[in-house]
N, C-alpha and C positions, 0 to 999 in steps of 0.2 A: 820140794813141792808138797804142800799139806795133803793133797789128795793121795799121795803115795804112802801115807801113814794111816791105815784104817783106825788106829786107836784114837786119832784126833779128828775123826769125821763122824758127824751125826746126821740123821735124816729124819724128816717128818713129812707125812702126807697132808695135803691141803685139800679140803672139800670145797667145791664150787657149786653153789646152788643157782640153777638157771631158771629164771622166771620168763615164761613165754606168753605172748598175747595172740599168736596166730597158729597156723597149721604146723609148721616145722620149727622145732626148737633151734635156737642159735647153737653153734658149736665153735670150739677153738679152731683157728685156721691151721694149726699144726700142734704137735706135742711139745709141751714146754717143760723144761727142767732148769731150775734156778739154783745158783750157788751163792751163799751169803758168807762172807768172811767175818771172823769175830771182831775185826776192827772197823766194820761198816758203821757209818755215822747215822744217827737218827734222821729220818727223812731222805736218806740217800736212795736214788733210783736203783732198784735191784733187777727188775724184769719188766718188760713191756709185753703185753699180750694183745692179740687181735682175734676177732671172731667173725664168722660168716653166718648168714641166714639164707637158707635155700628158697625162702619166699621171695626174696629180692624185690622189695617194693620199688615202684617207679621213681620215687623221689630219693632213692638211695637208702642204705642201711643205717639205722641209728641204734647204738648200743649205749647203755649206761652201766657203769661199774661202781660198786660201793662195797665197803667192808661192813659186815654185820657187827652190831655192838657186842655180841657174845663171842 
């Protein structure tokens, strides 16, 4: 197993910028940690994330995710 050999494992932190439009900022539903293998294909789904917002609007929560160009 690759994870058993620390010399073949790398890690990187990812910063998530949250834009909020009301009182309580959205937050991830849980802690996420993703692993990407070197043979992952371009466009391959690696991780699915979910968020919650304590403001809980009556019509339900709406979140939009995007990758910043930089």
